[in-house]
C-alpha positions as CSV (number, residue, x, y, z in Angstrom):
1,M,0.0,0.0,0.0
2,T,1.5,3.4,-1.0
3,N,2.5,5.6,1.9
4,H,1.0,8.9,0.8
5,A,2.3,10.7,3.8
6,E,5.8,10.3,2.4
7,D,4.6,11.7,-1.0
8,F,3.2,14.8,0.8
9,S,6.4,15.2,2.8
10,L,8.5,15.0,-0.4
11,A,6.3,17.5,-2.2
12,A,6.6,19.9,0.8
13,A,10.4,19.5,0.7
14,L,10.5,20.2,-3.0
15,R,8.4,23.3,-2.6
16,A,10.9,24.6,0.1
17,T,14.1,23.8,-1.9
18,E,12.9,24.5,-5.5
19,G,10.9,27.7,-4.7
20,W,7.6,26.4,-6.2
21,D,4.9,29.0,-5.9
22,D,2.2,27.6,-8.0
23,P,0.1,24.8,-6.3
24,E,-0.4,23.2,-9.7
25,D,3.3,22.5,-9.8
26,L,2.7,19.8,-7.2
27,V,-0.1,18.1,-9.1
28,D,2.1,15.8,-11.3
29,P,5.8,15.9,-10.3
30,V,6.9,13.2,-12.7
31,D,10.0,12.8,-14.9
32,P,9.0,13.9,-18.4
33,D,11.9,11.8,-19.8
34,N,10.7,8.6,-18.1
35,P,7.3,7.4,-19.4
36,D,7.0,4.9,-16.6
37,D,7.3,7.6,-13.9
38,T,3.6,8.4,-13.2
39,W,1.4,8.9,-10.2
40,E,-0.5,5.8,-9.0
41,S,-3.9,7.6,-9.0
42,G,-3.6,8.6,-12.7
43,Y,-6.0,11.5,-12.6
44,A,-4.1,13.2,-15.4
45,D,-5.2,10.3,-17.7
46,A,-8.9,10.8,-16.9
47,D,-11.1,11.3,-19.9
48,P,-12.9,14.7,-19.6
49,E,-15.5,13.4,-22.0
50,D,-16.4,10.3,-19.9
51,L,-20.0,10.9,-18.8
52,T,-19.9,8.0,-16.3
53,T,-17.5,9.4,-13.7
54,G,-17.5,12.4,-11.3
55,E,-13.8,13.3,-11.4
56,M,-13.9,16.1,-8.9
57,D,-15.5,14.0,-6.2
58,L,-13.2,11.1,-7.0
59,A,-10.1,13.2,-6.6
60,A,-11.4,14.6,-3.3
61,R,-12.0,11.2,-2.0
62,H,-8.4,10.1,-2.7
63,E,-6.8,13.2,-1.2
64,L,-6.2,11.5,2.1
65,R,-5.1,7.9,2.7
66,R,-4.5,5.8,5.7
67,V,-0.9,5.8,6.9
68,A,0.8,2.7,8.5
69,G,1.9,3.0,12.1
70,L,-0.9,5.1,13.5
71,R,-1.9,4.5,17.1
72,T,-4.9,2.3,17.7
73,E,-5.2,2.8,21.4
74,L,-8.7,3.5,22.8
75,E,-8.7,7.1,23.9
76,D,-12.2,8.3,24.4
77,I,-15.9,7.4,25.1
78,T,-15.0,5.3,25.9
79,E,-12.6,2.8,25.7
80,V,-15.3,0.8,23.9
81,E,-15.1,-2.4,21.8
82,Y,-15.8,-0.6,18.5
83,R,-12.9,1.6,17.5
84,Q,-12.5,3.6,14.3
85,L,-10.8,1.0,12.1
86,R,-7.3,1.7,11.0
87,L,-6.8,-1.5,9.2
88,E,-3.5,-2.2,7.6
89,R,-2.5,-5.9,7.7
90,V,-5.5,-8.3,8.0
91,V,-6.3,-12.0,8.0
92,L,-9.9,-13.0,6.9
93,V,-11.8,-15.7,8.6
94,G,-15.1,-17.4,7.5
95,V,-17.4,-20.2,8.5
96,W,-18.9,-22.3,5.7
97,T,-22.3,-23.5,6.9
98,E,-24.2,-24.0,3.6
99,G,-23.9,-23.8,-0.2
100,T,-21.1,-24.9,-2.4
101,V,-17.4,-24.3,-2.3
102,A,-17.8,-21.6,-5.0
103,D,-20.3,-19.8,-2.8
104,V,-18.0,-19.6,0.2
105,E,-15.1,-18.5,-2.0
106,N,-17.2,-15.7,-3.5
107,A,-18.1,-14.7,0.0
108,M,-14.5,-14.5,1.0
109,A,-13.6,-12.6,-2.1
110,E,-16.3,-10.1,-1.3
111,L,-15.0,-9.8,2.3
112,A,-11.5,-9.1,0.8
113,L,-12.9,-6.3,-1.3
114,L,-14.7,-4.8,1.7
115,A,-11.4,-5.0,3.7
116,E,-9.5,-3.3,0.9
117,T,-12.1,-0.6,0.5
118,A,-11.7,0.1,4.3
119,G,-8.0,0.7,3.6
120,S,-6.3,-2.6,4.6
121,E,-4.0,-5.1,3.0
122,V,-5.3,-8.7,3.0
123,L,-2.5,-11.1,4.0
124,D,-4.4,-14.4,4.2
125,A,-7.9,-15.8,4.2
126,I,-9.1,-19.0,5.8
127,Y,-12.5,-20.6,6.3
128,Q,-13.8,-23.6,8.2
129,R,-16.6,-26.1,7.3
130,R,-19.1,-26.2,10.2
131,Q,-22.8,-26.8,10.7
132,S,-23.0,-23.5,12.7
133,P,-20.4,-21.0,14.0
134,D,-19.0,-21.8,17.4
135,P,-20.9,-19.9,20.1
136,A,-17.8,-19.0,22.0
137,T,-15.1,-18.4,19.4
138,Y,-16.9,-18.3,16.0
139,I,-14.5,-20.9,14.5
140,G,-13.7,-24.1,16.3
141,R,-11.6,-23.8,19.4
142,G,-8.9,-26.0,17.9
143,K,-8.8,-23.7,14.8
144,V,-8.2,-20.7,17.0
145,E,-4.7,-21.8,17.7
146,G,-4.1,-22.3,14.0
147,L,-5.4,-18.8,13.4
148,R,-3.1,-17.4,16.1
149,E,-0.1,-19.0,14.4
150,I,-1.1,-17.5,11.0
151,V,-1.4,-14.1,12.6
152,E,2.1,-14.4,14.2
153,A,3.6,-15.7,11.0
154,T,2.2,-13.0,8.7
155,G,2.6,-10.1,11.2
156,A,-1.1,-9.2,10.9
157,D,-2.6,-6.7,13.4
158,T,-6.3,-7.4,12.7
159,V,-8.6,-10.4,12.1
160,I,-11.8,-9.8,10.2
161,C,-14.6,-12.4,10.5
162,D,-17.2,-12.9,7.8
163,G,-20.3,-12.6,10.1
164,E,-21.8,-10.6,12.9
165,L,-20.1,-11.7,16.1
166,A,-21.5,-11.6,19.6
167,P,-19.6,-9.5,22.1
168,S,-18.5,-12.6,23.9
169,Q,-17.1,-14.1,20.6
170,L,-15.2,-10.9,19.9
171,R,-13.7,-10.9,23.4
172,N,-12.8,-14.6,23.4
173,L,-11.1,-14.4,20.0
174,E,-9.2,-11.2,20.9
175,D,-8.0,-12.8,24.2
176,R,-6.7,-15.9,22.3
177,V,-5.4,-14.4,19.1
178,K,-3.9,-11.4,20.8
179,V,-4.8,-8.9,18.0
180,K,-7.8,-6.8,17.3
181,V,-10.8,-8.8,15.9
182,V,-13.5,-7.0,13.8
183,D,-16.7,-8.5,12.4
184,R,-18.3,-7.9,9.1
185,T,-20.8,-5.4,10.5
186,A,-18.1,-3.2,12.0
187,L,-16.2,-3.3,8.7
188,I,-19.2,-2.2,6.7
189,L,-19.9,0.6,9.2
190,D,-16.4,1.8,8.9
191,I,-16.7,2.0,5.1
192,F,-19.9,3.9,5.4
193,A,-18.3,6.3,7.8
194,Q,-15.5,7.0,5.3
195,H,-17.8,7.6,2.4
196,A,-20.7,9.6,3.8
197,K,-20.5,13.2,2.7
198,S,-23.9,14.8,3.3
199,K,-25.1,15.8,6.8
200,E,-27.9,13.3,6.6
201,G,-25.6,10.5,5.5
202,Q,-23.1,11.2,8.3
203,A,-25.9,11.3,10.9
204,Q,-27.3,8.0,9.6
205,V,-23.9,6.3,9.8
206,E,-23.2,7.6,13.3
207,L,-26.6,6.3,14.4
208,A,-25.8,2.9,13.1
209,Q,-22.4,2.9,14.7
210,L,-23.8,3.9,18.1
211,N,-26.5,1.2,18.0
212,Y,-23.7,-1.3,17.2
213,M,-21.4,0.1,19.9
214,K,-24.0,0.2,22.7
215,Q,-24.2,-3.6,22.8
216,R,-20.4,-4.0,22.9
217,L,-19.2,-1.7,25.6
218,R,-16.3,-3.4,27.3
219,G,-13.7,-2.5,29.8
220,W,-10.0,-3.3,29.5
221,G,-8.6,-4.5,32.8
222,G,-11.9,-3.8,34.6
223,N,-11.6,-0.1,34.1
224,L,-15.2,0.3,33.0
225,S,-16.6,-1.4,36.1
226,R,-15.0,1.1,38.6
227,Q,-17.5,3.4,40.4
228,A,-17.3,7.1,40.6
229,G,-16.9,7.1,44.4
230,G,-17.8,9.8,46.8
231,R,-16.3,12.7,44.9
232,V,-18.5,12.5,41.8
233,G,-17.5,15.9,40.4
234,A,-13.8,15.2,40.6
235,D,-14.2,12.0,38.6
236,G,-16.1,13.5,35.7
237,G,-19.7,12.5,36.8
238,G,-20.8,16.0,37.7
239,I,-24.3,17.3,37.3
240,G,-26.4,14.8,35.4
241,G,-24.6,11.7,36.8
242,R,-26.8,9.2,38.6
243,G,-24.6,9.4,41.7
244,P,-21.4,8.0,43.2
245,G,-22.4,4.4,42.5
246,E,-22.6,4.8,38.7
247,T,-19.9,2.9,36.9
248,K,-18.0,4.2,33.9
249,I,-19.7,1.6,31.6
250,E,-23.1,2.9,32.8
251,T,-22.0,6.5,32.2
252,D,-20.9,5.7,28.6
253,R,-24.1,3.8,27.9
254,R,-26.2,6.7,29.1
255,R,-24.1,9.1,26.9
256,I,-24.5,6.9,23.9
257,N,-28.3,6.7,24.5
258,D,-28.5,10.5,24.7
259,K,-26.5,10.9,21.5
260,I,-28.8,8.3,19.7
261,A,-31.9,10.3,20.8
262,K,-30.3,13.5,19.5
263,L,-29.4,11.9,16.1
264,R,-32.9,10.5,15.7
265,R,-34.4,14.0,16.3
266,E,-32.0,15.5,13.7
267,L,-32.9,12.7,11.2
268,K,-36.6,13.3,11.8
269,V,-36.2,16.9,10.7
270,M,-34.1,15.9,7.6
271,K,-36.8,13.3,6.8
272,G,-39.4,16.1,6.9
273,T,-37.5,18.0,4.2
274,R,-37.2,14.9,2.1
275,D,-40.9,14.1,2.5
276,T,-41.8,17.7,1.5
277,K,-39.9,17.3,-1.8
278,R,-41.5,13.9,-2.4
279,Q,-45.0,15.2,-1.7
280,E,-44.4,18.0,-4.2
281,R,-43.6,15.5,-6.8
282,R,-46.6,13.4,-5.9
283,R,-48.9,16.5,-6.1
284,N,-47.6,17.2,-9.6
285,E,-47.9,13.5,-10.4
286,V,-44.3,13.3,-11.6
287,P,-43.3,9.7,-12.0
288,S,-40.2,8.5,-10.1
289,V,-37.7,5.9,-11.0
290,A,-35.2,4.5,-8.4
291,I,-32.0,2.8,-9.4
292,A,-31.3,0.0,-6.9
293,G,-28.9,-2.9,-6.9
294,Y,-25.8,-4.5,-5.4
295,T,-22.9,-2.3,-4.4
296,N,-20.4,-1.6,-7.3
297,A,-22.9,-2.9,-9.9
298,G,-22.7,0.4,-11.8
299,K,-25.8,2.3,-10.6
300,S,-24.1,5.7,-10.6
301,S,-22.5,5.1,-14.0
302,L,-25.9,4.2,-15.3
303,L,-27.5,7.4,-13.8
304,N,-24.7,9.5,-15.4
305,R,-25.2,7.8,-18.7
306,L,-29.0,8.2,-18.6
307,T,-29.2,11.8,-17.3
308,G,-25.8,13.3,-17.4
309,A,-25.9,13.8,-13.6
310,G,-22.1,13.8,-13.1
311,V,-22.2,12.0,-9.8
312,L,-19.1,10.3,-8.3
313,V,-18.2,6.9,-9.8
314,E,-15.5,4.8,-8.3
315,D,-14.6,1.1,-8.7
316,A,-15.1,0.5,-5.0
317,L,-17.8,-0.9,-2.7
318,F,-20.3,1.6,-1.3
319,A,-18.9,4.6,-3.3
320,T,-22.4,6.1,-3.2
321,L,-24.1,6.7,0.1
322,D,-25.8,10.0,-0.5
323,P,-28.8,9.6,-2.9
324,T,-28.9,11.8,-6.0
325,T,-32.2,12.6,-7.8
326,R,-32.2,14.1,-11.3
327,R,-35.1,15.4,-13.4
328,T,-35.2,14.0,-16.9
329,Q,-37.8,13.5,-19.6
330,T,-38.9,10.9,-22.1
331,S,-38.5,11.1,-25.8
332,D,-42.0,12.5,-26.2
333,G,-41.4,15.1,-23.5
334,R,-42.9,13.6,-20.3
335,V,-41.0,14.6,-17.2
336,Y,-39.9,12.1,-14.6
337,T,-37.3,11.8,-11.9
338,M,-34.5,9.2,-11.5
339,S,-32.7,8.6,-8.2
340,D,-29.4,6.9,-7.4
341,T,-29.5,5.0,-4.1
342,V,-27.1,3.3,-1.7
343,G,-25.9,-0.1,-2.8
344,F,-26.9,-3.3,-1.0
345,V,-24.7,-6.2,0.0
346,R,-25.1,-9.7,1.2
347,H,-26.1,-9.7,4.9
348,L,-26.4,-5.9,5.0
349,P,-26.3,-5.1,8.8
350,H,-29.7,-4.5,10.3
351,Q,-28.4,-1.3,12.0
352,L,-27.7,0.2,8.5
353,V,-31.1,-0.8,7.1
354,E,-32.8,1.0,10.1
355,A,-30.5,4.0,10.0
356,F,-30.9,4.5,6.2
357,R,-34.6,3.8,6.2
358,S,-35.5,7.4,5.3
359,T,-33.1,7.3,2.4
360,L,-34.4,3.9,1.3
361,E,-37.9,5.3,1.2
362,E,-36.9,6.8,-2.1
363,V,-37.0,3.3,-3.4
364,A,-40.1,2.2,-1.6
365,D,-42.1,5.3,-2.9
366,S,-40.9,5.0,-6.5
367,D,-43.1,4.0,-9.4
368,L,-40.4,1.9,-11.0
369,I,-37.3,0.2,-9.7
370,V,-34.4,-0.2,-12.1
371,H,-32.6,-3.1,-10.6
372,V,-28.9,-3.0,-11.8
373,V,-26.9,-6.2,-11.6
374,D,-23.2,-6.7,-12.4
375,G,-23.1,-9.2,-15.3
376,S,-19.4,-9.7,-14.9
377,H,-19.7,-10.8,-11.2
378,P,-19.1,-14.5,-10.4
379,D,-22.5,-14.8,-8.8
380,P,-25.0,-12.4,-10.3
381,E,-28.0,-14.5,-9.3
382,G,-26.8,-14.1,-5.7
383,Q,-26.7,-10.4,-6.1
384,L,-30.3,-10.4,-7.4
385,A,-31.5,-12.4,-4.4
386,A,-29.6,-10.3,-1.9
387,V,-31.1,-7.0,-3.3
388,R,-34.6,-8.4,-3.4
389,E,-34.3,-9.5,0.2
390,V,-33.6,-5.9,1.3
391,L,-36.3,-4.6,-1.0
392,A,-38.8,-6.8,0.8
393,D,-37.6,-5.5,4.2
394,I,-38.4,-1.9,3.2
395,D,-41.8,-2.9,1.7
396,A,-40.7,-2.3,-1.9
397,G,-41.2,-5.9,-3.2
398,S,-44.4,-5.1,-5.0
399,I,-43.1,-2.2,-7.1
400,P,-42.6,-2.9,-10.8
401,E,-39.0,-3.8,-11.6
402,L,-36.8,-3.6,-14.6
403,V,-33.6,-5.6,-14.4
404,V,-30.7,-3.9,-16.1
405,I,-27.7,-6.3,-16.6
406,N,-24.7,-4.0,-16.6
407,K,-21.0,-4.3,-17.7
408,L,-21.9,-6.0,-20.9
409,D,-18.5,-5.1,-22.3
410,A,-16.8,-7.2,-19.5
411,A,-19.2,-10.0,-19.0
412,D,-19.3,-13.5,-20.4
413,P,-21.9,-13.7,-23.2
414,I,-23.1,-17.1,-21.9
415,V,-23.8,-15.5,-18.5
416,I,-25.6,-12.6,-20.1
417,D,-27.8,-15.0,-22.1
418,R,-28.5,-17.0,-18.9
419,L,-29.6,-13.9,-17.0
420,L,-31.8,-12.6,-19.9
421,R,-33.6,-16.0,-19.9
422,R,-33.9,-16.1,-16.2
423,E,-35.2,-12.5,-16.0
424,P,-37.8,-12.0,-18.8
425,H,-38.2,-8.3,-18.1
426,S,-34.6,-7.3,-18.5
427,V,-32.1,-5.5,-20.8
428,A,-28.3,-5.8,-21.1
429,V,-26.2,-2.6,-21.2
430,S,-22.8,-1.3,-20.7
431,A,-22.8,2.0,-18.9
432,H,-19.1,2.4,-19.7
433,T,-19.4,2.1,-23.5
434,G,-23.1,3.1,-23.9
435,E,-24.0,-0.2,-25.6
436,G,-27.7,-1.0,-24.9
437,I,-28.5,2.3,-23.3
438,A,-31.1,3.2,-26.0
439,E,-32.9,-0.1,-25.3
440,A,-32.8,0.6,-21.5
441,I,-34.3,4.1,-22.0
442,A,-37.1,2.7,-24.1
443,A,-37.9,0.0,-21.6
444,I,-37.9,2.6,-18.7
445,E,-40.3,4.9,-20.7
446,A,-42.6,1.9,-21.5
447,D,-42.8,1.0,-17.8
448,L,-43.5,4.5,-16.5
449,P,-47.1,5.0,-15.2
450,R,-49.3,6.6,-17.7
451,P,-51.6,9.5,-16.9
452,R,-55.0,8.2,-15.9
453,V,-57.6,10.8,-17.3
454,E,-58.5,10.9,-21.0
455,F,-59.4,14.3,-22.5
456,T,-60.3,16.1,-25.7
457,A,-60.1,19.9,-25.7
458,L,-59.9,22.9,-27.9
459,V,-57.3,25.0,-26.3
460,P,-57.1,28.7,-27.3
461,Y,-53.8,29.9,-28.6
462,A,-53.6,32.3,-25.7
463,R,-53.2,29.3,-23.4
464,G,-50.0,27.9,-24.8
465,D,-48.9,27.1,-21.3
466,L,-51.5,24.4,-21.1
467,I,-50.1,22.8,-24.3
468,D,-46.6,22.9,-22.8
469,R,-47.9,21.2,-19.6
470,I,-49.6,18.5,-21.7
471,H,-46.3,17.7,-23.3
472,K,-44.6,17.5,-19.9
473,D,-47.2,15.8,-17.8
474,G,-49.5,14.0,-20.2
475,E,-49.7,12.0,-23.4
476,I,-50.9,13.4,-26.7
477,S,-52.7,11.0,-29.1
478,S,-53.7,13.7,-31.7
479,M,-53.2,17.4,-32.2
480,E,-54.6,19.7,-34.8
481,H,-54.2,23.5,-35.2
482,T,-57.6,25.1,-36.2
483,A,-58.8,28.7,-36.6
484,D,-60.2,28.7,-33.0
485,G,-57.3,27.1,-31.3
486,T,-55.4,23.8,-30.8
487,H,-57.6,20.7,-30.9
488,V,-55.8,18.1,-28.8
489,S,-56.7,14.8,-27.3
490,G,-54.9,12.3,-25.1
491,R,-54.3,11.5,-21.4
492,A,-53.4,13.9,-18.5
493,T,-53.0,14.0,-14.8
494,E,-56.1,14.7,-12.7
495,A,-54.9,18.3,-11.9
496,L,-54.2,19.1,-15.5
497,A,-57.4,17.4,-16.7
498,G,-59.3,19.7,-14.3
499,E,-57.8,22.8,-16.0
500,L,-58.5,21.4,-19.4
501,A,-62.2,20.7,-18.5
502,A,-63.0,24.4,-19.3
503,Y,-62.0,23.8,-22.9
504,A,-63.5,20.3,-23.3
505,V,-65.2,19.4,-26.6
């Protein structure tokens, strides 16, 4: 993993010695005579005409990187089990309870991608065949010793388990392996914390983290079980403490509960703003389309290709956490909205589903779900099943669905044919090259809800605004310009049909 702190230090030294004044001089300090001397990030090679990436956001995300050697001691609220992860050298551990060998290997490969997205280097990965995880140590007790040997041999500082571990399992594993142990839920929470940019997204992630943390408060050396004693004020209890008998773990749990209550109040206010915008679209009967799918399936690339939204695109898991809604129109002029949403993943933590419920309502309240699946993934059927499981959890299982099989340029044609046969209402596209996009747009337009009220009206030429609204919010079956006005018939929304009733013929 590149140590970017050294790059920044070198750049600062060059500025001091060479007298550089222009900040742009530091953008690409490469040897012009050496074609192999390039920056690892390669922003200079980005194609400015590529409609599928948001280059500014992508550059901002890569400005800071994790640096090896940072302290990982617990310093604050306390000395709790969940720490902000500074993963560098990790070993992955899984338990295979069902499915085939290919299934468990795909699961471990996905866990490796999650770990790398969080900023770590995967040194080794092991899994054990069991009917169920061990209730005390997740893997079998005999295998724990083997894991400890692997950790010592590789020099790993963290073990990541492919599952949600109970607090006792985390404690037992850490005590025996002698390094930090992190479960899948904490890993995903850390990735979300890194990628959330909006105030609402950050609040949602923090709420999920606190709910996870609350159940895993744990003292080191018994320090969370000590009582405040008689001098409450001197020990930090102060006004608001429950008294000299309150232990530090109880104080921390109370503070976490207070913070959770505050975050829920803030999210309720933000939800009101989102609901107001949604109600305005409903009042105007503007159809809405939600792009949903597995993480890194290409949802943001597809939104950029369909609407020119220019949102961030990165080849990483959970690159999009903050939903983006864009207004667009059909080929015949009807206006509708299209929203990019947070990606789903196998065994998405329950805390995240609850915390992001207000965001996921964009999917539940849509008129059409464009379900994007990665055609080049080793298990696209598993992606489809995982996403539909989450859609059912948020009461979006009955909404019409169009399956868009993405990454046609990188997928096996046999797999594409298999998916098209398995999903009758589907299209295959490549958001990167643009292949199949026209067919996808046509399929989306065909699935949009049609205006319900039929009308025939003679609209005076002075009311050209009504004709414009018919183009945007309705469907025109026939139109003829006469001496008295425009004779038009078609379908319109209820509100528009009410205005046209004065000119009905």
